[in-house]
All heavy atoms as TSV, in Angstrom:
chain	resi	resn	atom	element	x	y	z
A	1	MET	N	N	0.817	-1.174	0.031
A	1	MET	CA	C	-0.077	0.070	0.005
A	1	MET	C	C	0.844	1.249	0.021
A	1	MET	O	O	1.714	1.436	0.822
A	1	MET	CB	C	-0.836	0.009	1.293
A	1	MET	CG	C	-1.784	1.167	1.201
A	1	MET	SD	S	-3.068	0.859	2.477
A	1	MET	CE	C	-2.789	2.283	3.535
A	2	LYS	N	N	0.649	2.086	-0.876
A	2	LYS	CA	C	1.504	3.386	-1.073
A	2	LYS	C	C	0.922	4.394	-0.084
A	2	LYS	O	O	-0.301	4.606	0.105
A	2	LYS	CB	C	1.303	3.859	-2.500
A	2	LYS	CG	C	2.282	4.917	-2.724
A	2	LYS	CD	C	2.215	5.307	-4.257
A	2	LYS	CE	C	3.295	6.395	-4.469
A	2	LYS	NZ	N	3.303	6.820	-5.837
A	3	LYS	N	N	1.810	5.250	0.515
A	3	LYS	CA	C	1.418	6.279	1.504
A	3	LYS	C	C	0.971	7.430	0.669
A	3	LYS	O	O	1.325	7.683	-0.410
A	3	LYS	CB	C	2.615	6.695	2.315
A	3	LYS	CG	C	3.109	5.576	3.189
A	3	LYS	CD	C	4.223	6.216	4.099
A	3	LYS	CE	C	4.686	5.166	5.112
A	3	LYS	NZ	N	5.801	5.776	5.960
A	4	GLN	N	N	0.033	8.128	1.269
A	4	GLN	CA	C	-0.583	9.387	0.769
A	4	GLN	C	C	0.302	10.615	1.027
A	4	GLN	O	O	1.095	10.368	2.027
A	4	GLN	CB	C	-1.946	9.639	1.162
A	4	GLN	CG	C	-2.900	8.444	0.749
A	4	GLN	CD	C	-4.441	8.810	1.404
A	4	GLN	OE1	O	-4.570	9.565	2.295
A	4	GLN	NE2	N	-5.328	8.181	0.743
A	5	TYR	N	N	0.103	11.642	0.408
A	5	TYR	CA	C	0.808	12.891	0.774
A	5	TYR	C	C	-0.182	13.664	1.610
A	5	TYR	O	O	-1.307	13.616	1.428
A	5	TYR	CB	C	1.061	13.559	-0.522
A	5	TYR	CG	C	2.263	12.907	-1.396
A	5	TYR	CD1	C	1.845	12.342	-2.606
A	5	TYR	CD2	C	3.509	12.989	-0.948
A	5	TYR	CE1	C	2.843	11.742	-3.243
A	5	TYR	CE2	C	4.561	12.364	-1.655
A	5	TYR	CZ	C	4.204	11.715	-2.961
A	5	TYR	OH	O	5.097	11.158	-3.620
A	6	LEU	N	N	0.415	14.558	2.408
A	6	LEU	CA	C	-0.426	15.532	3.256
A	6	LEU	C	C	-0.560	16.671	2.371
A	6	LEU	O	O	0.387	17.280	1.768
A	6	LEU	CB	C	0.440	15.966	4.435
A	6	LEU	CG	C	-0.262	16.602	5.564
A	6	LEU	CD1	C	-1.433	15.796	5.992
A	6	LEU	CD2	C	0.693	16.958	6.581
A	7	VAL	N	N	-1.943	17.136	2.206
A	7	VAL	CA	C	-2.300	18.091	1.285
A	7	VAL	C	C	-2.874	19.278	1.955
A	7	VAL	O	O	-3.428	19.165	3.120
A	7	VAL	CB	C	-3.331	17.569	0.195
A	7	VAL	CG1	C	-2.634	16.571	-0.701
A	7	VAL	CG2	C	-4.463	17.044	0.811
A	8	CYS	N	N	-2.878	20.483	1.391
A	8	CYS	CA	C	-3.435	21.666	1.870
A	8	CYS	C	C	-4.999	21.625	1.737
A	8	CYS	O	O	-5.516	21.118	0.859
A	8	CYS	CB	C	-2.966	22.842	0.975
A	8	CYS	SG	S	-3.698	24.433	1.482
A	9	GLY	N	N	-5.577	22.022	2.777
A	9	GLY	CA	C	-7.043	21.943	2.800
A	9	GLY	C	C	-7.843	22.958	1.845
A	9	GLY	O	O	-8.882	22.864	1.510
A	10	ARG	N	N	-7.057	24.087	1.559
A	10	ARG	CA	C	-7.669	25.014	0.716
A	10	ARG	C	C	-7.388	24.856	-0.766
A	10	ARG	O	O	-8.428	24.965	-1.542
A	10	ARG	CB	C	-7.052	26.400	1.173
A	10	ARG	CG	C	-7.653	27.636	0.456
A	10	ARG	CD	C	-6.962	28.849	0.897
A	10	ARG	NE	N	-7.573	30.049	0.368
A	10	ARG	CZ	C	-7.170	31.236	0.489
A	10	ARG	NH1	N	-6.025	31.636	1.101
A	10	ARG	NH2	N	-7.785	32.074	-0.191
A	11	CYS	N	N	-6.262	24.409	-1.249
A	11	CYS	CA	C	-5.970	24.527	-2.558
A	11	CYS	C	C	-5.709	23.016	-3.099
A	11	CYS	O	O	-5.568	22.872	-4.326
A	11	CYS	CB	C	-4.906	25.339	-3.051
A	11	CYS	SG	S	-3.285	24.847	-2.392
A	12	ARG	N	N	-5.631	22.113	-2.006
A	12	ARG	CA	C	-5.327	20.640	-2.368
A	12	ARG	C	C	-4.042	20.398	-3.102
A	12	ARG	O	O	-3.725	19.372	-3.524
A	12	ARG	CB	C	-6.415	20.004	-3.307
A	12	ARG	CG	C	-7.903	20.292	-2.927
A	12	ARG	CD	C	-8.237	19.890	-1.562
A	12	ARG	NE	N	-8.241	18.480	-1.401
A	12	ARG	CZ	C	-8.253	17.764	-0.236
A	12	ARG	NH1	N	-8.294	18.478	0.863
A	12	ARG	NH2	N	-8.289	16.444	-0.119
A	13	ALA	N	N	-3.046	21.189	-2.757
A	13	ALA	CA	C	-1.632	21.076	-3.161
A	13	ALA	C	C	-0.908	20.253	-2.101
A	13	ALA	O	O	-1.301	20.378	-0.923
A	13	ALA	CB	C	-0.976	22.358	-3.367
A	14	ILE	N	N	0.203	19.733	-2.494
A	14	ILE	CA	C	0.968	18.918	-1.529
A	14	ILE	C	C	1.865	19.810	-0.788
A	14	ILE	O	O	2.518	20.664	-1.336
A	14	ILE	CB	C	1.798	17.905	-2.297
A	14	ILE	CG1	C	0.915	16.923	-3.152
A	14	ILE	CG2	C	2.734	17.013	-1.366
A	14	ILE	CD1	C	1.631	15.903	-3.965
A	15	PHE	N	N	1.922	19.547	0.635
A	15	PHE	CA	C	2.757	20.320	1.491
A	15	PHE	C	C	4.217	19.802	1.074
A	15	PHE	O	O	4.521	18.565	1.128
A	15	PHE	CB	C	2.487	20.105	2.865
A	15	PHE	CG	C	1.369	20.799	3.423
A	15	PHE	CD1	C	0.281	20.023	4.019
A	15	PHE	CD2	C	1.179	22.110	3.189
A	15	PHE	CE1	C	-0.868	20.663	4.443
A	15	PHE	CE2	C	-0.034	22.807	3.659
A	15	PHE	CZ	C	-1.101	22.027	4.245
A	16	HIS	N	N	5.145	20.688	0.963
A	16	HIS	CA	C	6.446	20.417	0.588
A	16	HIS	C	C	7.486	20.230	1.891
A	16	HIS	O	O	8.278	19.351	1.826
A	16	HIS	CB	C	7.148	21.375	-0.376
A	16	HIS	CG	C	6.551	21.303	-1.717
A	16	HIS	ND1	N	6.964	20.326	-2.634
A	16	HIS	CD2	C	5.456	21.942	-2.403
A	16	HIS	CE1	C	6.286	20.347	-3.676
A	16	HIS	NE2	N	5.370	21.365	-3.560
A	17	PHE	N	N	7.246	20.965	2.873
A	17	PHE	CA	C	8.146	20.911	3.985
A	17	PHE	C	C	7.429	21.429	5.290
A	17	PHE	O	O	6.482	22.251	5.089
A	17	PHE	CB	C	9.358	21.466	3.904
A	17	PHE	CG	C	9.347	22.962	3.505
A	17	PHE	CD1	C	9.419	23.877	4.615
A	17	PHE	CD2	C	9.382	23.444	2.304
A	17	PHE	CE1	C	9.401	25.264	4.284
A	17	PHE	CE2	C	9.244	24.783	1.995
A	17	PHE	CZ	C	9.384	25.745	2.865
A	18	ALA	N	N	7.806	20.955	6.383
A	18	ALA	CA	C	7.207	21.471	7.716
A	18	ALA	C	C	8.117	22.622	8.125
A	18	ALA	O	O	9.323	22.651	7.957
A	18	ALA	CB	C	7.277	20.428	8.685
A	19	ILE	N	N	7.575	23.656	8.666
A	19	ILE	CA	C	8.267	24.770	9.282
A	19	ILE	C	C	8.514	24.429	10.752
A	19	ILE	O	O	7.629	24.038	11.511
A	19	ILE	CB	C	7.452	25.981	9.210
A	19	ILE	CG1	C	7.143	26.394	7.718
A	19	ILE	CG2	C	8.123	27.268	9.894
A	19	ILE	CD1	C	6.120	27.527	7.398
A	20	PRO	N	N	9.766	24.744	11.179
A	20	PRO	CA	C	10.064	24.492	12.642
A	20	PRO	C	C	9.139	25.386	13.495
A	20	PRO	O	O	8.823	26.547	13.190
A	20	PRO	CB	C	11.476	25.055	12.784
A	20	PRO	CG	C	12.116	25.031	11.373
A	20	PRO	CD	C	10.997	25.261	10.419
A	21	GLN	N	N	8.833	24.825	14.603
A	21	GLN	CA	C	7.841	25.612	15.514
A	21	GLN	C	C	8.536	26.607	16.203
A	21	GLN	O	O	9.784	26.612	16.502
A	21	GLN	CB	C	7.385	24.487	16.489
A	21	GLN	CG	C	6.441	23.625	15.862
A	21	GLN	CD	C	5.833	22.587	17.022
A	21	GLN	OE1	O	6.377	22.432	18.057
A	21	GLN	NE2	N	4.825	22.113	16.653
A	22	SER	N	N	7.845	27.659	16.522
A	22	SER	CA	C	8.412	28.767	17.375
A	22	SER	C	C	8.613	28.344	18.818
A	22	SER	O	O	8.188	27.288	19.273
A	22	SER	CB	C	7.508	29.979	17.278
A	22	SER	OG	O	6.223	29.733	17.963
A	23	TRP	N	N	9.293	29.204	19.530
A	23	TRP	CA	C	9.535	28.902	21.046
A	23	TRP	C	C	8.312	28.859	21.711
A	23	TRP	O	O	8.167	28.080	22.706
A	23	TRP	CB	C	10.631	29.944	21.498
A	23	TRP	CG	C	10.028	31.348	21.674
A	23	TRP	CD1	C	10.061	32.345	20.819
A	23	TRP	CD2	C	9.269	31.779	22.716
A	23	TRP	NE1	N	9.384	33.340	21.363
A	23	TRP	CE2	C	8.892	33.095	22.546
A	23	TRP	CE3	C	8.877	31.271	23.953
A	23	TRP	CZ2	C	8.268	33.855	23.396
A	23	TRP	CZ3	C	8.145	32.020	24.921
A	23	TRP	CH2	C	7.736	33.188	24.577
A	24	PHE	N	N	7.377	29.686	21.455
A	24	PHE	CA	C	6.089	29.636	22.099
A	24	PHE	C	C	5.326	28.417	21.936
A	24	PHE	O	O	4.780	27.916	22.840
A	24	PHE	CB	C	5.267	30.798	21.602
A	24	PHE	CG	C	3.926	30.917	22.376
A	24	PHE	CD1	C	4.009	31.615	23.634
A	24	PHE	CD2	C	2.772	30.604	21.833
A	24	PHE	CE1	C	2.766	31.776	24.187
A	24	PHE	CE2	C	1.589	30.817	22.540
A	24	PHE	CZ	C	1.552	31.362	23.767
A	25	MET	N	N	5.427	27.803	20.802
A	25	MET	CA	C	4.683	26.526	20.443
A	25	MET	C	C	5.429	25.437	21.165
A	25	MET	O	O	4.808	24.478	21.793
A	25	MET	CB	C	4.613	26.241	18.959
A	25	MET	CG	C	3.744	27.115	18.211
A	25	MET	SD	S	2.058	26.801	18.396
A	25	MET	CE	C	1.937	25.374	17.415
A	26	ARG	N	N	6.791	25.538	21.216
A	26	ARG	CA	C	7.516	24.478	21.834
A	26	ARG	C	C	7.519	24.395	23.260
A	26	ARG	O	O	7.455	23.403	24.047
A	26	ARG	CB	C	9.048	24.475	21.552
A	26	ARG	CG	C	9.282	23.961	20.065
A	26	ARG	CD	C	10.744	24.015	19.761
A	26	ARG	NE	N	10.994	25.436	19.466
A	26	ARG	CZ	C	12.098	26.075	19.597
A	26	ARG	NH1	N	13.095	25.406	19.900
A	26	ARG	NH2	N	12.297	27.396	19.285
A	27	LYS	N	N	7.633	25.619	24.052
A	27	LYS	CA	C	7.588	25.759	25.415
A	27	LYS	C	C	6.304	25.924	26.137
A	27	LYS	O	O	6.004	25.397	27.134
A	27	LYS	CB	C	8.346	26.987	25.849
A	27	LYS	CG	C	9.846	26.986	25.159
A	27	LYS	CD	C	10.715	25.955	25.821
A	27	LYS	CE	C	12.079	26.017	25.172
A	27	LYS	NZ	N	12.901	24.905	25.651
A	28	VAL	N	N	5.265	26.579	25.529
A	28	VAL	CA	C	4.011	26.868	26.037
A	28	VAL	C	C	2.871	25.874	25.738
A	28	VAL	O	O	2.121	25.277	26.434
A	28	VAL	CB	C	3.567	28.261	26.000
A	28	VAL	CG1	C	2.233	28.580	26.622
A	28	VAL	CG2	C	4.708	29.186	26.473
A	29	LEU	N	N	2.854	25.747	24.360
A	29	LEU	CA	C	1.754	24.802	23.742
A	29	LEU	C	C	2.396	23.461	23.302
A	29	LEU	O	O	1.871	23.008	22.458
A	29	LEU	CB	C	1.046	25.478	22.607
A	29	LEU	CG	C	0.602	26.882	22.893
A	29	LEU	CD1	C	0.031	27.539	21.744
A	29	LEU	CD2	C	-0.618	26.778	23.945
A	30	PHE	N	N	3.257	22.924	24.131
A	30	PHE	CA	C	3.892	21.643	23.722
A	30	PHE	C	C	2.923	20.383	23.839
A	30	PHE	O	O	3.113	19.553	23.146
A	30	PHE	CB	C	5.116	21.461	24.675
A	30	PHE	CG	C	4.719	21.204	26.071
A	30	PHE	CD1	C	4.237	19.965	26.618
A	30	PHE	CD2	C	4.631	22.277	26.980
A	30	PHE	CE1	C	3.904	19.873	27.945
A	30	PHE	CE2	C	4.176	22.274	28.356
A	30	PHE	CZ	C	3.807	20.945	28.707
A	31	PHE	N	N	1.835	20.636	24.568
A	31	PHE	CA	C	0.875	19.483	24.704
A	31	PHE	C	C	-0.114	19.381	23.590
A	31	PHE	O	O	-0.921	18.491	23.423
A	31	PHE	CB	C	0.089	19.602	26.006
A	31	PHE	CG	C	-0.636	20.997	26.050
A	31	PHE	CD1	C	-1.988	20.990	25.552
A	31	PHE	CD2	C	-0.040	21.996	26.659
A	31	PHE	CE1	C	-2.625	22.225	25.787
A	31	PHE	CE2	C	-0.612	23.257	26.769
A	31	PHE	CZ	C	-2.008	23.465	26.359
A	32	LEU	N	N	-0.190	20.359	22.570
A	32	LEU	CA	C	-1.004	20.317	21.538
A	32	LEU	C	C	-0.395	19.812	20.242
A	32	LEU	O	O	0.766	20.043	19.975
A	32	LEU	CB	C	-1.467	21.801	21.121
A	32	LEU	CG	C	-2.241	22.590	22.049
A	32	LEU	CD1	C	-2.474	23.964	21.513
A	32	LEU	CD2	C	-3.600	21.857	22.306
A	33	PRO	N	N	-0.961	18.798	19.587
A	33	PRO	CA	C	-0.432	18.108	18.444
A	33	PRO	C	C	-0.545	18.939	17.096
A	33	PRO	O	O	-1.200	18.553	16.192
A	33	PRO	CB	C	-1.097	16.884	18.385
A	33	PRO	CG	C	-2.385	17.074	18.783
A	33	PRO	CD	C	-2.289	18.209	20.001
A	34	VAL	N	N	-0.041	20.141	17.095
A	34	VAL	CA	C	-0.040	20.974	16.054
A	34	VAL	C	C	1.293	21.140	15.295
A	34	VAL	O	O	2.252	21.354	15.961
A	34	VAL	CB	C	-0.531	22.407	16.479
A	34	VAL	CG1	C	-0.531	23.337	15.301
A	34	VAL	CG2	C	-1.906	22.304	17.125
A	35	LYS	N	N	1.206	20.965	14.027
A	35	LYS	CA	C	2.497	21.123	13.118
A	35	LYS	C	C	2.216	22.282	12.184
A	35	LYS	O	O	1.142	22.343	11.595
A	35	LYS	CB	C	2.901	19.892	12.617
A	35	LYS	CG	C	3.062	18.759	13.467
A	35	LYS	CD	C	4.258	17.923	13.234
A	35	LYS	CE	C	4.384	16.918	14.281
A	35	LYS	NZ	N	5.541	16.394	14.429
A	36	ILE	N	N	3.262	23.024	11.601
A	36	ILE	CA	C	3.062	23.956	10.723
A	36	ILE	C	C	3.746	23.554	9.393
A	36	ILE	O	O	4.841	23.056	9.381
A	36	ILE	CB	C	3.884	25.350	11.238
A	36	ILE	CG1	C	3.340	25.711	12.624
A	36	ILE	CG2	C	3.681	26.470	10.300
A	36	ILE	CD1	C	4.307	26.744	13.195
A	37	TYR	N	N	2.932	23.586	8.434
A	37	TYR	CA	C	3.401	23.316	7.039
A	37	TYR	C	C	3.358	24.480	6.039
A	37	TYR	O	O	2.467	25.351	6.235
A	37	TYR	CB	C	2.622	22.119	6.444
A	37	TYR	CG	C	2.900	20.784	7.060
A	37	TYR	CD1	C	2.155	20.368	8.215
A	37	TYR	CD2	C	3.987	20.058	6.581
A	37	TYR	CE1	C	2.355	19.172	8.819
A	37	TYR	CE2	C	4.241	18.781	7.341
A	37	TYR	CZ	C	3.435	18.341	8.331
A	37	TYR	OH	O	3.683	17.173	9.010
A	38	PHE	N	N	4.143	24.502	5.089
A	38	PHE	CA	C	4.118	25.630	4.060
A	38	PHE	C	C	3.555	25.048	2.808
A	38	PHE	O	O	3.953	24.034	2.208
A	38	PHE	CB	C	5.593	26.013	3.827
A	38	PHE	CG	C	5.500	27.180	2.887
A	38	PHE	CD1	C	5.148	28.473	3.139
A	38	PHE	CD2	C	6.020	26.959	1.479
A	38	PHE	CE1	C	5.209	29.451	2.286
A	38	PHE	CE2	C	6.014	27.977	0.574
A	38	PHE	CZ	C	5.583	29.305	0.951
A	39	CYS	N	N	2.500	25.780	2.323
A	39	CYS	CA	C	1.856	25.500	1.045
A	39	CYS	C	C	2.449	26.436	-0.033
A	39	CYS	O	O	2.442	27.578	0.120
A	39	CYS	CB	C	0.346	25.627	1.068
A	39	CYS	SG	S	-0.429	25.344	-0.517
A	40	ALA	N	N	3.160	25.882	-1.027
A	40	ALA	CA	C	3.859	26.560	-1.987
A	40	ALA	C	C	2.786	27.302	-2.958
A	40	ALA	O	O	3.068	28.266	-3.508
A	40	ALA	CB	C	4.843	25.695	-2.859
A	41	LYS	N	N	1.721	26.657	-3.301
A	41	LYS	CA	C	0.639	27.118	-4.160
A	41	LYS	C	C	-0.170	28.294	-3.504
A	41	LYS	O	O	-0.290	29.433	-4.208
A	41	LYS	CB	C	-0.318	26.064	-4.541
A	41	LYS	CG	C	-1.171	26.388	-5.541
A	41	LYS	CD	C	-2.037	25.221	-6.065
A	41	LYS	CE	C	-2.987	25.634	-7.173
A	41	LYS	NZ	N	-3.733	24.550	-7.670
A	42	CYS	N	N	-0.530	28.240	-2.208
A	42	CYS	CA	C	-1.201	29.335	-1.585
A	42	CYS	C	C	-0.184	30.334	-1.140
A	42	CYS	O	O	-0.473	31.546	-0.822
A	42	CYS	CB	C	-1.870	28.790	-0.397
A	42	CYS	SG	S	-3.247	27.716	-0.698
A	43	ASN	N	N	1.107	29.908	-0.984
A	43	ASN	CA	C	2.159	30.841	-0.289
A	43	ASN	C	C	1.854	31.212	1.108
A	43	ASN	O	O	2.106	32.280	1.430
A	43	ASN	CB	C	2.442	32.048	-1.253
A	43	ASN	CG	C	3.763	32.511	-1.242
A	43	ASN	OD1	O	4.705	31.757	-0.759
A	43	ASN	ND2	N	4.022	33.626	-1.668
A	44	ARG	N	N	1.347	30.206	1.802
A	44	ARG	CA	C	1.082	30.568	3.313
A	44	ARG	C	C	1.295	29.425	4.135
A	44	ARG	O	O	1.474	28.173	3.614
A	44	ARG	CB	C	-0.592	30.670	3.397
A	44	ARG	CG	C	-1.038	31.943	2.749
A	44	ARG	CD	C	-2.386	32.295	2.942
A	44	ARG	NE	N	-2.747	33.553	2.387
A	44	ARG	CZ	C	-3.868	34.173	2.749
A	44	ARG	NH1	N	-4.576	33.781	3.725
A	44	ARG	NH2	N	-4.183	35.325	2.235
A	45	ARG	N	N	1.510	29.623	5.405
A	45	ARG	CA	C	1.679	28.577	6.433
A	45	ARG	C	C	0.250	28.032	6.869
A	45	ARG	O	O	-0.720	28.880	7.044
A	45	ARG	CB	C	2.359	29.120	7.646
A	45	ARG	CG	C	3.734	29.645	7.381
A	45	ARG	CD	C	4.380	30.203	8.559
A	45	ARG	NE	N	3.665	31.135	9.276
A	45	ARG	CZ	C	3.800	31.707	10.397
A	45	ARG	NH1	N	4.891	31.359	11.262
A	45	ARG	NH2	N	3.021	32.739	10.912
A	46	ARG	N	N	0.239	26.746	7.084
A	46	ARG	CA	C	-0.923	26.110	7.520
A	46	ARG	C	C	-0.665	25.479	8.734
A	46	ARG	O	O	0.391	24.630	8.898
A	46	ARG	CB	C	-1.483	25.126	6.423
A	46	ARG	CG	C	-1.792	25.732	5.066
A	46	ARG	CD	C	-3.096	26.594	5.272
A	46	ARG	NE	N	-3.299	27.206	3.946
A	46	ARG	CZ	C	-4.053	28.232	3.789
A	46	ARG	NH1	N	-4.594	28.877	4.715
A	46	ARG	NH2	N	-4.217	28.809	2.600
A	47	TYR	N	N	-1.454	25.584	9.756
A	47	TYR	CA	C	-1.468	24.772	11.082
A	47	TYR	C	C	-2.243	23.497	10.840
A	47	TYR	O	O	-3.441	23.616	10.537
A	47	TYR	CB	C	-1.860	25.670	12.166
A	47	TYR	CG	C	-0.981	26.810	12.480
A	47	TYR	CD1	C	-1.205	27.929	11.788
A	47	TYR	CD2	C	0.004	26.732	13.454
A	47	TYR	CE1	C	-0.316	29.062	12.027
A	47	TYR	CE2	C	0.808	27.724	13.668
A	47	TYR	CZ	C	0.619	28.952	13.027
A	47	TYR	OH	O	1.537	29.981	13.171
A	48	VAL	N	N	-1.650	22.422	11.044
A	48	VAL	CA	C	-2.267	21.107	10.889
A	48	VAL	C	C	-2.349	20.429	12.215
A	48	VAL	O	O	-1.356	20.246	12.839
A	48	VAL	CB	C	-1.571	20.271	9.834
A	48	VAL	CG1	C	-2.200	18.926	9.589
A	48	VAL	CG2	C	-1.527	21.066	8.491
A	49	TRP	N	N	-3.451	19.910	12.609
A	49	TRP	CA	C	-3.668	19.077	13.824
A	49	TRP	C	C	-3.355	17.790	13.584
A	49	TRP	O	O	-4.128	16.962	13.062
A	49	TRP	CB	C	-5.198	19.357	14.219
A	49	TRP	CG	C	-5.392	18.896	15.755
A	49	TRP	CD1	C	-5.671	17.615	16.078
A	49	TRP	CD2	C	-5.439	19.794	16.811
A	49	TRP	NE1	N	-5.850	17.582	17.410
A	49	TRP	CE2	C	-5.684	18.821	17.928
A	49	TRP	CE3	C	-5.304	20.980	17.013
A	49	TRP	CZ2	C	-5.851	19.277	19.247
A	49	TRP	CZ3	C	-5.340	21.477	18.503
A	49	TRP	CH2	C	-5.573	20.684	19.461
A	50	ILE	N	N	-2.125	17.458	13.837
A	50	ILE	CA	C	-1.635	16.031	13.529
A	50	ILE	C	C	-0.715	15.590	14.445
A	50	ILE	O	O	0.231	16.280	14.968
A	50	ILE	CB	C	-1.096	15.996	12.049
A	50	ILE	CG1	C	-0.786	14.576	11.616
A	50	ILE	CG2	C	0.148	16.919	11.964
A	50	ILE	CD1	C	-0.574	14.514	10.090
A	51	THR	N	N	-0.798	14.177	15.073
A	51	THR	CA	C	0.127	13.700	15.836
A	51	THR	C	C	1.184	13.066	15.105
A	51	THR	O	O	1.130	12.853	13.872
A	51	THR	CB	C	-0.525	12.605	16.741
A	51	THR	OG1	O	-1.115	11.656	15.948
A	51	THR	CG2	C	-1.716	13.163	17.528
A	52	ASP	N	N	2.240	12.639	15.928
A	52	ASP	CA	C	3.419	11.946	15.162
A	52	ASP	C	C	3.074	10.584	14.578
A	52	ASP	O	O	3.646	10.261	13.513
A	52	ASP	CB	C	4.569	11.825	16.174
A	52	ASP	CG	C	5.207	13.171	16.605
A	52	ASP	OD1	O	5.185	14.084	15.860
A	52	ASP	OD2	O	5.730	13.209	17.766
A	53	ALA	N	N	2.228	9.832	15.205
A	53	ALA	CA	C	1.732	8.642	14.662
A	53	ALA	C	C	0.971	8.766	13.391
A	53	ALA	O	O	1.085	8.121	12.513
A	53	ALA	CB	C	0.851	7.917	15.648
A	54	GLU	N	N	0.064	9.768	13.320
A	54	GLU	CA	C	-0.693	10.179	12.155
A	54	GLU	C	C	0.195	10.661	11.004
A	54	GLU	O	O	0.086	10.213	9.800
A	54	GLU	CB	C	-1.744	11.173	12.403
A	54	GLU	CG	C	-2.796	10.665	13.346
A	54	GLU	CD	C	-3.762	11.648	13.720
A	54	GLU	OE1	O	-3.393	12.956	13.482
A	54	GLU	OE2	O	-4.852	11.454	14.063
A	55	GLU	N	N	1.276	11.403	11.409
A	55	GLU	CA	C	2.178	11.979	10.442
A	55	GLU	C	C	3.003	10.837	9.646
A	55	GLU	O	O	3.300	11.018	8.579
A	55	GLU	CB	C	3.179	13.052	11.048
A	55	GLU	CG	C	4.010	13.727	10.043
A	55	GLU	CD	C	4.863	14.828	10.739
A	55	GLU	OE1	O	5.241	14.511	11.852
A	55	GLU	OE2	O	5.138	15.694	10.072
A	56	ALA	N	N	3.256	9.832	10.368
A	56	ALA	CA	C	4.047	8.686	9.853
A	56	ALA	C	C	3.225	7.979	8.782
A	56	ALA	O	O	3.815	7.261	7.907
A	56	ALA	CB	C	4.397	7.639	10.946
A	57	LYS	N	N	1.894	8.148	8.697
A	57	LYS	CA	C	1.109	7.455	7.608
A	57	LYS	C	C	1.296	8.135	6.293
A	57	LYS	O	O	1.013	7.644	5.291
A	57	LYS	CB	C	-0.401	7.523	8.057
A	57	LYS	CG	C	-0.765	6.667	9.099
A	57	LYS	CD	C	-2.181	6.572	9.279
A	57	LYS	CE	C	-2.825	7.829	9.917
A	57	LYS	NZ	N	-4.231	7.763	10.212
A	58	TYR	N	N	1.837	9.320	6.256
A	58	TYR	CA	C	1.938	10.285	5.083
A	58	TYR	C	C	3.406	10.167	4.608
A	58	TYR	O	O	4.414	10.114	5.374
A	58	TYR	CB	C	1.504	11.682	5.358
A	58	TYR	CG	C	0.122	11.832	5.573
A	58	TYR	CD1	C	-0.323	11.991	6.827
A	58	TYR	CD2	C	-0.830	11.713	4.684
A	58	TYR	CE1	C	-1.695	12.111	7.246
A	58	TYR	CE2	C	-2.205	11.839	4.921
A	58	TYR	CZ	C	-2.615	12.127	6.223
A	58	TYR	OH	O	-3.876	12.153	6.445
A	59	GLU	N	N	3.621	10.139	3.241
A	59	GLU	CA	C	4.813	10.238	2.692
A	59	GLU	C	C	5.349	11.673	2.577
A	59	GLU	O	O	4.670	12.649	2.280
A	59	GLU	CB	C	4.818	9.579	1.299
A	59	GLU	CG	C	6.140	9.355	0.702
A	59	GLU	CD	C	5.977	8.685	-0.694
A	59	GLU	OE1	O	4.986	7.962	-0.796
A	59	GLU	OE2	O	6.864	8.865	-1.561
A	60	LYS	N	N	6.735	11.826	2.860
A	60	LYS	CA	C	7.339	13.133	2.755
A	60	LYS	C	C	7.861	13.319	1.423
A	60	LYS	O	O	8.269	12.533	0.687
A	60	LYS	CB	C	8.475	13.303	3.828
A	60	LYS	CG	C	8.035	12.996	5.166
A	60	LYS	CD	C	9.190	13.379	6.206
A	60	LYS	CE	C	8.606	12.997	7.517
A	60	LYS	NZ	N	8.581	14.066	8.549
A	61	VAL	N	N	7.722	14.654	1.015
A	61	VAL	CA	C	8.098	14.909	-0.400
A	61	VAL	C	C	9.532	15.373	-0.470
A	61	VAL	O	O	10.010	15.885	0.400
A	61	VAL	CB	C	7.204	16.212	-0.966
A	61	VAL	CG1	C	7.736	16.666	-2.234
A	61	VAL	CG2	C	5.749	15.741	-0.916
């Protein structure tokens, strides 16, 4: 079974890379399973509610 790609909810383009979290997300909001991805088509950052186990289901570009 081939893994799927993680896609943008707005334009349905594939996320190319994850953006490192800010110090506020790492130190204060560490308990929330939120990751930041960059959409090249929308040219915006998207916050995705995803755990590490769920992220392993998707293939990285």
